[in-house]
DSSP file (Angstrom, degrees, kcal/mol; ACC not computed):
  #  RESIDUE AA STRUCTURE BP1 BP2  ACC     N-H-->O    O-->H-N    N-H-->O    O-->H-N    TCO  KAPPA ALPHA  PHI   PSI    X-CA   Y-CA   Z-CA
    1    1 A M              0   0    0      0, 0.0     2,-0.6     0, 0.0     0, 0.0   0.000 360.0 360.0 360.0 131.0   -3.0   -8.6  -18.6
    2    2 A T        -     0   0    0      2,-0.0     2,-0.4     0, 0.0    23,-0.1  -0.919 360.0-168.0-105.6 118.1   -5.4   -5.8  -17.9
    3    3 A R        +     0   0    0     -2,-0.6     2,-0.3    22,-0.1    19,-0.1  -0.857  10.7 170.2-104.9 140.4   -4.4   -3.6  -15.0
    4    4 A T        -     0   0    0     -2,-0.4    18,-0.1    14,-0.2    21,-0.1  -0.990  30.8-170.0-148.2 142.2   -6.7   -1.1  -13.4
    5    5 A D        +     0   0    0     -2,-0.3    14,-0.1    17,-0.1    13,-0.1   0.216  68.2  99.5-107.5  11.8   -6.6    1.0  -10.3
    6    6 A S  S    S-     0   0    0     12,-0.1     9,-0.0    13,-0.0    -1,-0.0  -0.875  71.1-139.9-100.6 110.4  -10.3    1.9  -10.8
    7    7 A P        -     0   0    0      0, 0.0     8,-0.1     0, 0.0    -2,-0.1  -0.308  11.7-130.5 -71.2 151.7  -12.5   -0.2   -8.5
    8    8 A P  S    S+     0   0    0      0, 0.0     2,-0.3     0, 0.0     7,-0.0   0.673  95.9  21.0 -72.8 -16.3  -15.8   -1.6   -9.7
    9    9 A A  S    S-     0   0    0      2,-0.1     0, 0.0     3,-0.0     0, 0.0  -0.942  75.3-128.7-145.2 164.3  -17.4   -0.3   -6.5
   10   10 A W        +     0   0    0     -2,-0.3     2,-0.1     4,-0.1     0, 0.0   0.228  63.8 118.7-107.2  14.5  -16.4    2.4   -4.0
   11   11 A D  S  > S-     0   0    0      1,-0.1     4,-2.2     4,-0.0     5,-0.2  -0.399  76.3-108.3 -74.9 161.7  -16.6    0.6   -0.7
   12   12 A E  H  > S+     0   0    0      1,-0.2     4,-2.7     2,-0.2     5,-0.2   0.911 114.9  51.0 -58.6 -48.7  -13.5    0.3    1.4
   13   13 A R  H  > S+     0   0    0      1,-0.2     4,-2.8     2,-0.2     5,-0.2   0.917 111.7  47.5 -57.9 -45.6  -12.9   -3.4    0.8
   14   14 A T  H  > S+     0   0    0      1,-0.2     4,-2.5     2,-0.2    -1,-0.2   0.896 112.1  50.0 -65.4 -40.1  -13.2   -3.1   -3.0
   15   15 A Q  H  X S+     0   0    0     -4,-2.2     4,-2.3     2,-0.2    -2,-0.2   0.938 113.5  45.1 -63.1 -46.3  -10.9   -0.1   -3.1
   16   16 A L  H  X S+     0   0    0     -4,-2.7     4,-2.3     2,-0.2    -2,-0.2   0.933 114.9  47.6 -63.2 -46.0   -8.2   -1.9   -1.0
   17   17 A A  H  X S+     0   0    0     -4,-2.8     4,-2.6    -5,-0.2    -1,-0.2   0.893 111.6  51.4 -62.9 -39.9   -8.5   -5.1   -3.0
   18   18 A T  H  X S+     0   0    0     -4,-2.5     4,-2.5    -5,-0.2    -1,-0.2   0.924 111.0  46.7 -64.6 -44.5   -8.3   -3.2   -6.3
   19   19 A F  H  X S+     0   0    0     -4,-2.3     4,-2.2     2,-0.2    -2,-0.2   0.884 112.8  49.3 -67.2 -37.2   -5.2   -1.3   -5.3
   20   20 A L  H  X S+     0   0    0     -4,-2.3     4,-2.5     2,-0.2    -2,-0.2   0.935 113.2  46.8 -66.3 -44.1   -3.5   -4.5   -4.0
   21   21 A D  H  X S+     0   0    0     -4,-2.6     4,-3.1     2,-0.2     5,-0.2   0.897 110.6  53.3 -62.8 -39.4   -4.3   -6.3   -7.2
   22   22 A Y  H  X S+     0   0    0     -4,-2.5     4,-2.1     2,-0.2    -1,-0.2   0.920 110.7  46.2 -61.1 -44.3   -3.1   -3.3   -9.3
   23   23 A A  H  X S+     0   0    0     -4,-2.2     4,-2.1     2,-0.2    -2,-0.2   0.917 114.2  48.4 -65.2 -42.6    0.2   -3.4   -7.5
   24   24 A R  H  X S+     0   0    0     -4,-2.5     4,-2.2     1,-0.2    -2,-0.2   0.931 111.9  48.8 -61.3 -46.3    0.5   -7.2   -7.9
   25   25 A D  H  X S+     0   0    0     -4,-3.1     4,-2.5     1,-0.2    -1,-0.2   0.861 108.8  54.0 -63.7 -35.6   -0.4   -6.9  -11.6
   26   26 A T  H  X S+     0   0    0     -4,-2.1     4,-1.8    -5,-0.2    -1,-0.2   0.911 106.7  51.4 -64.6 -42.2    2.2   -4.2  -12.1
   27   27 A A  H  < S+     0   0    0     -4,-2.1     4,-0.4     1,-0.2    -2,-0.2   0.928 112.6  45.6 -59.9 -45.0    4.9   -6.4  -10.5
   28   28 A R  H >< S+     0   0    0     -4,-2.2     3,-1.6     1,-0.2     4,-0.4   0.890 108.9  56.0 -65.8 -38.6    4.0   -9.2  -12.9
   29   29 A A  H >< S+     0   0    0     -4,-2.5     3,-1.3     1,-0.3    -1,-0.2   0.843  97.0  64.0 -62.7 -32.9    3.9   -6.8  -15.9
   30   30 A K  T 3< S+     0   0    0     -4,-1.8    -1,-0.3     1,-0.2    -2,-0.2   0.686 102.1  52.2 -63.2 -16.3    7.5   -5.7  -15.1
   31   31 A C  T X  S+     0   0    0     -3,-1.6     3,-1.7    -4,-0.4    -1,-0.2   0.547  77.8 121.1 -96.6 -10.4    8.5   -9.3  -15.9
   32   32 A E  T <  S-     0   0    0     -3,-1.3    -3,-0.0    -4,-0.4    -4,-0.0  -0.361  87.0  -1.8 -64.0 124.9    6.8   -9.6  -19.3
   33   33 A G  T 3  S+     0   0    0      1,-0.3    -1,-0.3    -2,-0.2     2,-0.2   0.472  91.0 142.3  80.1   2.6    9.4  -10.4  -22.0
   34   34 A I    <   -     0   0    0     -3,-1.7    -1,-0.3     1,-0.1    -3,-0.0  -0.532  52.6-116.8 -77.3 143.9   12.4  -10.4  -19.8
   35   35 A S     >  -     0   0    0     -2,-0.2     4,-2.2     1,-0.1     5,-0.2  -0.409  21.7-115.2 -74.3 155.0   15.1  -13.0  -20.6
   36   36 A P  H  > S+     0   0    0      0, 0.0     4,-0.7     0, 0.0    -1,-0.1   0.879 117.4  51.1 -57.0 -37.6   15.9  -15.7  -18.0
   37   37 A E  H >> S+     0   0    0      1,-0.2     3,-0.9     2,-0.2     4,-0.6   0.935 110.4  47.0 -66.4 -45.7   19.4  -14.2  -17.7
   38   38 A D  H >4 S+     0   0    0      1,-0.2     3,-0.6     2,-0.2    14,-0.4   0.824 104.7  61.1 -67.9 -29.8   18.2  -10.7  -17.2
   39   39 A A  H 3< S+     0   0    0     -4,-2.2    14,-2.8     1,-0.2    15,-0.4   0.756 110.7  42.0 -65.3 -22.7   15.6  -11.8  -14.6
   40   40 A R  H << S+     0   0    0     -3,-0.9    -1,-0.2    -4,-0.7    -2,-0.2   0.489  89.8 112.6-101.5  -6.0   18.6  -13.1  -12.5
   41   41 A R    <<  -     0   0    0     -4,-0.6    11,-0.4    -3,-0.6    12,-0.1  -0.452  51.2-158.2 -72.9 139.0   20.9  -10.2  -13.0
   42   42 A A        +     0   0    0     -2,-0.2     9,-0.2     9,-0.1     5,-0.1  -0.848  16.3 174.6-114.1  90.8   21.8   -8.0  -10.0
   43   43 A P        +     0   0    0      0, 0.0    -1,-0.1     0, 0.0     8,-0.1   0.563  53.5  85.3 -80.2  -7.4   22.9   -4.8  -11.6
   44   44 A L    >   -     0   0    0      3,-0.4     3,-2.1     6,-0.4     6,-0.2  -0.840  66.0-153.9 -99.3 112.6   23.3   -2.7   -8.5
   45   45 A P  T 3  S+     0   0    0      0, 0.0    -1,-0.2     0, 0.0    -3,-0.0   0.825  95.2  48.4 -55.2 -35.2   26.8   -3.3   -6.9
   46   46 A G  T 3  S+     0   0    0      1,-0.2    -2,-0.0    -3,-0.1     0, 0.0   0.507 112.8  49.8 -83.9  -3.3   25.6   -2.4   -3.4
   47   47 A S    X   +     0   0    0     -3,-2.1     3,-1.8     1,-0.1    -3,-0.4  -0.614  59.6 169.3-135.3  73.9   22.5   -4.7   -3.7
   48   48 A P  T 3  S+     0   0    0      0, 0.0    -1,-0.1     0, 0.0    -2,-0.1   0.631  79.7  52.0 -66.4 -13.3   23.6   -8.2   -4.9
   49   49 A L  T 3  S+     0   0    0      1,-0.1     2,-1.5    -5,-0.1     5,-0.1   0.491  79.3 107.9 -96.6  -4.6   20.3   -9.8   -4.1
   50   50 A M    <   +     0   0    0     -3,-1.8    -6,-0.4    -6,-0.2     2,-0.3  -0.582  44.9 137.8 -82.9  89.6   18.2   -7.2   -6.0
   51   51 A T     >  -     0   0    0     -2,-1.5     4,-2.5    -9,-0.2     5,-0.2  -0.854  65.2-114.5-125.0 162.0   17.1   -9.1   -9.1
   52   52 A I  H  > S+     0   0    0    -14,-0.4     4,-2.2   -11,-0.4     5,-0.2   0.956 120.1  45.2 -59.4 -49.8   13.7   -9.2  -10.9
   53   53 A A  H  > S+     0   0    0    -14,-2.8     4,-2.4     1,-0.2     5,-0.2   0.910 113.2  50.9 -61.5 -42.5   13.3  -12.9   -9.9
   54   54 A G  H  > S+     0   0    0    -15,-0.4     4,-2.4     1,-0.2    -1,-0.2   0.896 109.9  49.0 -63.4 -41.3   14.4  -12.2   -6.3
   55   55 A L  H  X S+     0   0    0     -4,-2.5     4,-2.7     2,-0.2    -1,-0.2   0.909 111.4  48.5 -67.4 -41.4   12.0   -9.3   -5.9
   56   56 A I  H  X S+     0   0    0     -4,-2.2     4,-2.2     2,-0.2    -2,-0.2   0.930 113.5  47.4 -64.1 -43.3    9.0  -11.3   -7.2
   57   57 A N  H  X S+     0   0    0     -4,-2.4     4,-2.4    -5,-0.2    -2,-0.2   0.899 111.0  52.4 -63.8 -39.2    9.9  -14.2   -4.9
   58   58 A H  H  X S+     0   0    0     -4,-2.4     4,-2.6    -5,-0.2    -2,-0.2   0.936 108.8  49.5 -60.5 -47.2   10.2  -11.8   -2.0
   59   59 A L  H  X S+     0   0    0     -4,-2.7     4,-2.0     1,-0.2    -2,-0.2   0.899 110.8  50.9 -59.9 -40.2    6.8  -10.3   -2.7
   60   60 A S  H  X S+     0   0    0     -4,-2.2     4,-1.9     1,-0.2    -1,-0.2   0.933 114.1  42.8 -62.0 -46.5    5.3  -13.8   -2.9
   61   61 A W  H  X S+     0   0    0     -4,-2.4     4,-2.7     2,-0.2    -2,-0.2   0.805 108.6  58.4 -74.2 -28.6    6.8  -14.8    0.4
   62   62 A V  H  X S+     0   0    0     -4,-2.6     4,-2.5     2,-0.2     5,-0.2   0.925 108.0  47.1 -64.5 -43.0    6.0  -11.4    2.1
   63   63 A E  H  X S+     0   0    0     -4,-2.0     4,-2.7     2,-0.2     5,-0.5   0.923 110.5  53.3 -63.1 -42.2    2.3  -12.1    1.4
   64   64 A Y  H  X>S+     0   0    0     -4,-1.9     4,-2.3     1,-0.2     5,-1.2   0.948 110.5  47.4 -54.4 -50.0    2.7  -15.6    2.7
   65   65 A Y  I  X>S+     0   0    0     -4,-2.7     5,-2.9     1,-0.2     4,-0.8   0.947 115.4  43.0 -60.3 -49.7    4.1  -14.3    5.9
   66   66 A W  I  <>S+     0   0    0     -4,-2.5     5,-2.0     3,-0.2    -1,-0.2   0.875 125.8  31.2 -69.5 -36.5    1.5  -11.6    6.5
   67   67 A F  I  <>S+     0   0    0     -4,-2.7     5,-2.0    -5,-0.2    -3,-0.2   0.932 129.4  31.4 -86.8 -49.1   -1.5  -13.7    5.6
   68   68 A E  I  <5S+     0   0    0     -4,-2.3     6,-2.8    -5,-0.5    -3,-0.2   0.924 132.3  25.5 -76.8 -45.0   -0.5  -17.2    6.6
   69   69 A V  I  X<S+     0   0    0     -5,-1.2     4,-0.7    -4,-0.8    -3,-0.2   0.955 131.1  30.0 -88.1 -57.7    1.7  -16.6    9.6
   70   70 A A  I  4<S+     0   0    0     -5,-2.9    56,-2.6    -6,-0.2    55,-0.6   0.974 129.8  32.0 -70.9 -54.3    0.7  -13.2   11.1
   71   71 A F  I  4<S+     0   0    0     -5,-2.0    54,-1.6    -6,-0.3    -3,-0.2   0.960 131.4  30.1 -72.4 -51.5   -3.0  -13.1   10.2
   72   72 A L  T  4<S-     0   0    0     -5,-2.0    -1,-0.2    52,-0.1    -3,-0.2   0.663 101.3-125.8 -85.1 -15.6   -4.0  -16.8   10.4
   73   73 A G     <  +     0   0    0     -4,-0.7    -4,-0.2     1,-0.2    -3,-0.1   0.692  52.5 156.7  82.1  18.4   -1.4  -17.8   13.0
   74   74 A G        -     0   0    0     -6,-2.8    -1,-0.2    -7,-0.2     2,-0.1  -0.186  51.2 -83.9 -72.7 167.9    0.2  -20.6   11.0
   75   75 A E        -     0   0    0      1,-0.1     2,-1.0     2,-0.1    -1,-0.1  -0.459  45.4-112.0 -68.8 143.6    3.7  -21.9   11.4
   76   76 A D        +     0   0    0      1,-0.1    -1,-0.1    -2,-0.1   -11,-0.0  -0.699  47.2 161.2 -81.9 106.3    6.4  -19.9    9.6
   77   77 A E        +     0   0    0     -2,-1.0    -1,-0.1     2,-0.0    -2,-0.1  -0.021  25.5 137.9-113.5  26.7    7.6  -22.2    6.9
   78   78 A G        -     0   0    0      1,-0.1    -2,-0.0   -17,-0.1   -17,-0.0  -0.183  66.9-109.6 -67.8 167.0    9.2  -19.5    4.7
   79   79 A P  S    S+     0   0    0      0, 0.0    -1,-0.1     0, 0.0     7,-0.1   0.619  85.6 101.5 -76.3 -12.5   12.6  -20.1    3.1
   80   80 A W        -     0   0    0      5,-0.1     2,-0.3     7,-0.1     6,-0.0  -0.276  49.0-172.1 -74.2 157.9   14.4  -17.6    5.4
   81   81 A T        -     0   0    0      3,-1.3     6,-0.2     1,-0.1     5,-0.0  -0.881  41.0-103.8-137.3 169.9   16.5  -18.5    8.3
   82   82 A E  S    S+     0   0    0     -2,-0.3    -1,-0.1     1,-0.2    -2,-0.0   0.877 125.6  47.1 -63.1 -35.3   18.2  -16.6   11.1
   83   83 A E  S    S+     0   0    0      1,-0.3    -1,-0.2     2,-0.1    -3,-0.0   0.779 127.4  26.2 -75.6 -26.8   21.5  -17.1    9.2
   84   84 A D    >   +     0   0    0      1,-0.1     3,-1.6    -5,-0.1    -3,-1.3  -0.630  65.7 168.4-137.9  75.1   20.0  -16.1    5.9
   85   85 A P  T 3  S+     0   0    0      0, 0.0     3,-0.2     0, 0.0    -5,-0.1   0.650  81.3  48.4 -67.7 -14.3   17.1  -13.8    6.4
   86   86 A D  T >> S+     0   0    0      1,-0.1     3,-1.6     2,-0.1     4,-1.4   0.032  71.2 124.8-109.9  25.3   16.9  -12.8    2.7
   87   87 A R  H <>  +     0   0    0     -3,-1.6     4,-2.8     1,-0.3     5,-0.3   0.804  63.3  66.6 -58.7 -32.3   17.1  -16.4    1.4
   88   88 A E  H 3> S+     0   0    0      1,-0.2     4,-0.6    -3,-0.2    -1,-0.3   0.827 105.7  44.1 -60.2 -29.1   13.8  -16.0   -0.6
   89   89 A M  H <> S+     0   0    0     -3,-1.6     4,-0.5     2,-0.2    -1,-0.2   0.850 113.3  50.7 -80.3 -36.2   15.7  -13.5   -2.8
   90   90 A R  H >< S+     0   0    0     -4,-1.4     3,-0.8     1,-0.2    -2,-0.2   0.909 110.4  46.9 -68.5 -43.5   18.8  -15.6   -3.1
   91   91 A I  H >< S+     0   0    0     -4,-2.8     3,-1.6     1,-0.2     4,-0.2   0.716  95.4  75.8 -75.3 -19.6   17.1  -18.9   -4.1
   92   92 A A  H >< S+     0   0    0     -4,-0.6     3,-1.5    -5,-0.3    -1,-0.2   0.813  85.4  62.6 -62.9 -29.9   14.9  -17.2   -6.8
   93   93 A V  T << S+     0   0    0     -3,-0.8    -1,-0.3    -4,-0.5    -2,-0.2   0.638 100.5  54.6 -72.7 -10.5   17.9  -16.9   -9.2
   94   94 A E  T <  S+     0   0    0     -3,-1.6    -1,-0.3    -4,-0.2    -2,-0.2   0.412 100.7  75.0 -96.7  -0.5   18.1  -20.7   -9.2
   95   95 A M  S <  S-     0   0    0     -3,-1.5     2,-0.1    -4,-0.2   -42,-0.0  -0.848  92.2-102.6-113.0 146.0   14.4  -21.0  -10.3
   96   96 A P    >>  -     0   0    0      0, 0.0     4,-1.8     0, 0.0     3,-0.9  -0.465  30.5-128.1 -61.7 137.2   12.8  -20.3  -13.7
   97   97 A L  H 3> S+     0   0    0      1,-0.3     4,-2.9     2,-0.2     5,-0.2   0.854 108.9  61.7 -57.4 -34.8   11.1  -17.0  -13.5
   98   98 A A  H 3> S+     0   0    0      1,-0.2     4,-2.1     2,-0.2    -1,-0.3   0.879 104.6  48.1 -59.6 -37.2    7.9  -18.7  -14.8
   99   99 A D  H <> S+     0   0    0     -3,-0.9     4,-2.3     2,-0.2    -1,-0.2   0.894 111.1  49.8 -69.8 -40.2    7.8  -20.8  -11.7
  100  100 A V  H  X S+     0   0    0     -4,-1.8     4,-2.1     2,-0.2    -2,-0.2   0.929 113.7  46.0 -62.7 -45.5    8.4  -17.8   -9.4
  101  101 A L  H  X S+     0   0    0     -4,-2.9     4,-2.6     2,-0.2    -2,-0.2   0.880 111.0  52.7 -65.7 -38.3    5.5  -16.0  -11.1
  102  102 A S  H  X S+     0   0    0     -4,-2.1     4,-2.4    -5,-0.2    -2,-0.2   0.909 110.1  47.6 -64.2 -42.4    3.3  -19.0  -11.0
  103  103 A A  H  X S+     0   0    0     -4,-2.3     4,-2.4     2,-0.2    -2,-0.2   0.904 112.0  50.7 -64.5 -41.0    3.8  -19.4   -7.3
  104  104 A Y  H  X S+     0   0    0     -4,-2.1     4,-2.7     2,-0.2    -2,-0.2   0.925 111.0  48.3 -61.9 -45.4    3.2  -15.7   -6.8
  105  105 A E  H  X S+     0   0    0     -4,-2.6     4,-2.1     2,-0.2    -2,-0.2   0.908 111.2  50.1 -63.0 -42.3   -0.1  -15.9   -8.8
  106  106 A A  H  X S+     0   0    0     -4,-2.4     4,-1.9     2,-0.2    -1,-0.2   0.922 113.1  46.2 -63.3 -43.8   -1.3  -19.0   -6.8
  107  107 A R  H  X S+     0   0    0     -4,-2.4     4,-2.7     1,-0.2     5,-0.2   0.944 112.0  49.7 -63.6 -47.2   -0.6  -17.3   -3.5
  108  108 A T  H  X S+     0   0    0     -4,-2.7     4,-2.2     1,-0.2    -1,-0.2   0.858 108.2  53.8 -65.6 -32.6   -2.2  -14.0   -4.5
  109  109 A A  H  X S+     0   0    0     -4,-2.1     4,-1.6    -5,-0.2    -1,-0.2   0.931 111.2  46.3 -63.7 -44.0   -5.3  -15.9   -5.7
  110  110 A R  H  X S+     0   0    0     -4,-1.9     4,-2.0     1,-0.2    -2,-0.2   0.925 114.5  46.6 -62.4 -44.5   -5.6  -17.6   -2.3
  111  111 A Y  H  X S+     0   0    0     -4,-2.7     4,-2.6     1,-0.2    -1,-0.2   0.797 104.8  60.3 -73.7 -27.2   -5.1  -14.4   -0.4
  112  112 A R  H  X S+     0   0    0     -4,-2.2     4,-1.8    -5,-0.2    -1,-0.2   0.922 109.1  44.7 -60.6 -43.6   -7.6  -12.5   -2.6
  113  113 A E  H  X S+     0   0    0     -4,-1.6     4,-1.4     2,-0.2    -2,-0.2   0.884 110.7  54.4 -66.7 -39.4  -10.2  -15.0   -1.4
  114  114 A L  H  X S+     0   0    0     -4,-2.0     4,-0.5     1,-0.2     3,-0.4   0.935 109.3  46.8 -60.8 -47.0   -9.0  -14.7    2.2
  115  115 A V  H >< S+     0   0    0     -4,-2.6     3,-0.9     1,-0.2    -1,-0.2   0.896 111.4  52.3 -62.9 -39.6   -9.4  -10.9    2.2
  116  116 A A  H 3< S+     0   0    0     -4,-1.8    -1,-0.2     1,-0.2    -2,-0.2   0.773 110.7  48.1 -67.2 -25.3  -12.8  -11.2    0.7
  117  117 A S  H 3< S+     0   0    0     -4,-1.4     2,-0.4    -3,-0.4    -1,-0.2   0.405 103.6  66.5-101.0   3.2  -14.0  -13.6    3.3
  118  118 A H  S << S-     0   0    0     -3,-0.9     2,-0.2    -4,-0.5     0, 0.0  -0.944  84.5-108.7-125.1 147.1  -12.8  -11.8    6.5
  119  119 A D    >   -     0   0    0     -2,-0.4     3,-1.9     1,-0.1    17,-0.3  -0.475  27.5-127.7 -66.8 139.7  -13.9   -8.6    8.1
  120  120 A L  T 3  S+     0   0    0      1,-0.3    17,-2.4    -2,-0.2    18,-0.3   0.717 108.5  60.2 -64.1 -20.0  -11.2   -5.9    7.7
  121  121 A D  T 3  S+     0   0    0     15,-0.2    -1,-0.3    14,-0.2    -2,-0.0   0.473  75.3 120.6 -85.2  -2.1  -11.4   -5.3   11.5
  122  122 A T    <   -     0   0    0     -3,-1.9    14,-1.8    13,-0.1     2,-0.1  -0.458  63.2-129.9 -65.7 125.7  -10.3   -8.9   12.2
  123  123 A P  B     -A  135   0A   0      0, 0.0    12,-0.3     0, 0.0    -1,-0.1  -0.451  21.5-105.0 -77.3 150.4   -7.1   -8.9   14.2
  124  124 A A        -     0   0    0     10,-3.1   -53,-0.3    -2,-0.1   -52,-0.1  -0.400  21.4-131.4 -66.3 148.2   -4.1  -11.0   13.3
  125  125 A K  S    S+     0   0    0    -54,-1.6   -54,-0.2   -55,-0.6    -1,-0.1   0.823  92.1  58.3 -72.4 -30.7   -3.6  -14.0   15.4
  126  126 A R  S    S-     0   0    0    -56,-2.6     2,-0.1   -57,-0.1    -2,-0.1  -0.831  84.0-131.1-102.7 138.0    0.1  -13.2   15.9
  127  127 A P        -     0   0    0      0, 0.0     6,-0.2     0, 0.0     5,-0.1  -0.438  20.4-114.1 -80.2 158.7    1.3   -9.9   17.4
  128  128 A R    >   -     0   0    0      4,-3.2     3,-2.2    -2,-0.1     5,-0.0  -0.223  47.6 -85.0 -74.4 177.8    3.9   -7.7   15.9
  129  129 A A  T 3  S+     0   0    0      1,-0.3    -1,-0.1     2,-0.1     0, 0.0   0.785 131.1  58.6 -58.9 -27.8    7.2   -7.2   17.8
  130  130 A D  T 3  S-     0   0    0      2,-0.2    -1,-0.3     1,-0.1     3,-0.1   0.430 118.8-110.3 -84.1   2.4    5.5   -4.4   19.8
  131  131 A G  S <  S+     0   0    0     -3,-2.2     2,-0.2     1,-0.3    -2,-0.1   0.297  78.5 125.0  90.1 -10.0    2.9   -6.9   21.1
  132  132 A R        -     0   0    0     -5,-0.1    -4,-3.2     1,-0.0    -1,-0.3  -0.566  57.2-134.6 -85.8 149.3    0.0   -5.3   19.1
  133  133 A H        -     0   0    0     -6,-0.2    -8,-0.0    -2,-0.2    -1,-0.0  -0.890  19.5-144.9-102.2 108.3   -2.2   -7.3   16.7
  134  134 A P        -     0   0    0      0, 0.0   -10,-3.1     0, 0.0     2,-0.1  -0.366  17.6-123.5 -68.1 153.5   -2.7   -5.5   13.4
  135  135 A D  B  >  -A  123   0A   0    -12,-0.3     4,-2.0     1,-0.1     3,-0.2  -0.450  27.9 -99.7 -90.6 172.6   -6.0   -5.9   11.8
  136  136 A L  H  > S+     0   0    0    -14,-1.8     4,-2.6   -17,-0.3     5,-0.2   0.859 122.1  59.7 -60.2 -36.6   -6.6   -7.2    8.2
  137  137 A R  H  > S+     0   0    0    -17,-2.4     4,-2.6     1,-0.2    -1,-0.2   0.937 106.2  46.9 -56.3 -48.7   -7.0   -3.7    7.0
  138  138 A W  H  > S+     0   0    0    -18,-0.3     4,-3.0    -3,-0.2    -1,-0.2   0.905 110.9  52.5 -61.8 -41.6   -3.5   -2.8    8.2
  139  139 A I  H  X S+     0   0    0     -4,-2.0     4,-2.4     2,-0.2    -1,-0.2   0.927 110.8  46.6 -61.6 -45.3   -2.1   -5.9    6.6
  140  140 A V  H  X S+     0   0    0     -4,-2.6     4,-2.1     2,-0.2    -2,-0.2   0.932 113.9  48.2 -63.1 -45.0   -3.7   -5.1    3.2
  141  141 A L  H  X S+     0   0    0     -4,-2.6     4,-2.3    -5,-0.2    -2,-0.2   0.913 111.0  51.2 -61.2 -41.9   -2.5   -1.5    3.4
  142  142 A H  H  X S+     0   0    0     -4,-3.0     4,-3.0     1,-0.2    -1,-0.2   0.910 110.0  49.3 -61.3 -41.8    1.0   -2.7    4.3
  143  143 A L  H  X S+     0   0    0     -4,-2.4     4,-2.5     2,-0.2     5,-0.3   0.839 108.3  53.2 -69.8 -32.3    1.1   -5.1    1.4
  144  144 A I  H  X S+     0   0    0     -4,-2.1     4,-2.6     2,-0.2     5,-0.2   0.950 113.5  43.9 -61.9 -48.1    0.0   -2.3   -1.0
  145  145 A E  H  X S+     0   0    0     -4,-2.3     4,-2.5     2,-0.2    -2,-0.2   0.933 115.4  47.6 -61.7 -47.7    2.9   -0.2    0.3
  146  146 A E  H  X S+     0   0    0     -4,-3.0     4,-2.2     1,-0.2    -1,-0.2   0.923 115.3  44.4 -61.5 -46.7    5.4   -3.0    0.2
  147  147 A T  H  X S+     0   0    0     -4,-2.5     4,-1.8     2,-0.2    -1,-0.2   0.914 113.8  49.6 -67.6 -42.9    4.4   -4.1   -3.3
  148  148 A A  H  X S+     0   0    0     -4,-2.6     4,-1.3    -5,-0.3    -1,-0.2   0.901 110.5  51.0 -62.6 -41.0    4.3   -0.5   -4.7
  149  149 A R  H  X S+     0   0    0     -4,-2.5     4,-1.2     1,-0.2     3,-0.4   0.932 112.1  45.9 -62.2 -45.5    7.7    0.2   -3.2
  150  150 A H  H  X S+     0   0    0     -4,-2.2     4,-2.9     1,-0.2    -1,-0.2   0.760 102.4  65.3 -72.3 -22.8    9.2   -2.9   -4.8
  151  151 A N  H  X S+     0   0    0     -4,-1.8     4,-2.5     2,-0.2    -1,-0.2   0.878  99.7  53.4 -62.3 -35.8    7.5   -2.1   -8.1
  152  152 A G  H  X S+     0   0    0     -4,-1.3     4,-2.1    -3,-0.4    -2,-0.2   0.915 109.4  47.4 -62.5 -42.3    9.8    1.0   -8.1
  153  153 A H  H  X S+     0   0    0     -4,-1.2     4,-2.8     2,-0.2     5,-0.3   0.933 111.6  50.5 -62.7 -45.3   12.8   -1.3   -7.7
  154  154 A L  H  X S+     0   0    0     -4,-2.9     4,-2.6     1,-0.2     5,-0.2   0.900 109.2  52.4 -59.4 -41.1   11.5   -3.6  -10.4
  155  155 A D  H  X S+     0   0    0     -4,-2.5     4,-2.0     2,-0.2    -1,-0.2   0.931 112.6  43.5 -61.1 -47.8   11.1   -0.6  -12.7
  156  156 A L  H  X S+     0   0    0     -4,-2.1     4,-2.2     2,-0.2    -2,-0.2   0.922 115.1  48.0 -66.3 -44.8   14.7    0.6  -12.2
  157  157 A I  H  X S+     0   0    0     -4,-2.8     4,-2.8     1,-0.2     5,-0.3   0.921 110.4  52.2 -63.7 -43.1   16.2   -2.9  -12.5
  158  158 A R  H  X>S+     0   0    0     -4,-2.6     4,-2.2    -5,-0.3     6,-0.8   0.921 110.1  48.4 -60.5 -43.7   14.3   -3.7  -15.6
  159  159 A E  H  X5S+     0   0    0     -4,-2.0     4,-1.3     4,-0.2    -1,-0.2   0.900 114.1  47.0 -63.8 -39.4   15.5   -0.4  -17.3
  160  160 A I  H  <5S+     0   0    0     -4,-2.2    -2,-0.2     1,-0.2    -1,-0.2   0.917 115.1  44.1 -68.1 -43.4   19.1   -1.1  -16.3
  161  161 A V  H  <5S-     0   0    0     -4,-2.8    -2,-0.2    -5,-0.2    -1,-0.2   0.842 139.5  -3.0 -78.1 -32.6   19.2   -4.8  -17.4
  162  162 A D  H  <5S-     0   0    0     -4,-2.2    -3,-0.2    -5,-0.3    -2,-0.2   0.385  91.5-109.5-143.2   6.5   17.4   -4.5  -20.8
  163  163 A G     << +     0   0    0     -4,-1.3     2,-0.3    -5,-0.6    -4,-0.2   0.456  62.9 149.8  82.8  -1.1   16.3   -0.9  -21.3
  164  164 A T        +     0   0    0     -6,-0.8     2,-0.3  -134,-0.1    -1,-0.3  -0.503  17.2 166.7 -72.0 130.4   12.6   -1.6  -20.9
  165  165 A T        +     0   0    0     -2,-0.3    -9,-0.0     1,-0.1   -10,-0.0  -0.885  42.0  45.0-134.0 166.6   10.6    1.3  -19.5
  166  166 A G              0   0    0     -2,-0.3    -1,-0.1     1,-0.1    -2,-0.0   0.560 360.0 360.0  82.8  10.4    7.0    2.4  -19.1
  167  167 A V              0   0    0    -12,-0.1    -1,-0.1    -3,-0.1  -138,-0.1   0.495 360.0 360.0 -80.0 360.0    5.4   -0.8  -17.9
């Protein structure tokens, strides 16, 4: 996997897409070579859902929510429920990491095309809790932030579970 944060062009869309892809690729790189057992380990006593598999599944479903539900206005068919709002993290430990990564890759490929085919000023069909409709630009920026933040979690968990650093 070749990761780069250097865009092939300097327009806004290309810069945003490049940084989102870089963050996504970094998340996937954090999973290279990890054992199935370590991908499911939750080494932080105060965070029993914080696993490599859970975080990747969470990132996949977060993109689903922001692009499919918020931006396109689709029905929310995510795995979460009112009783279990973090279910996407819980169910990931029952899935092979390769399947979680494959689903993440398929979603991100679709959303890469979606971002390329819409104006960044296009408002989301669904409003946020405050009633405002974020535009596609805000959604992409939010996903860069969300993915980068969880990359920090992935980095720490990976070092704790098997000593791997520097990815």
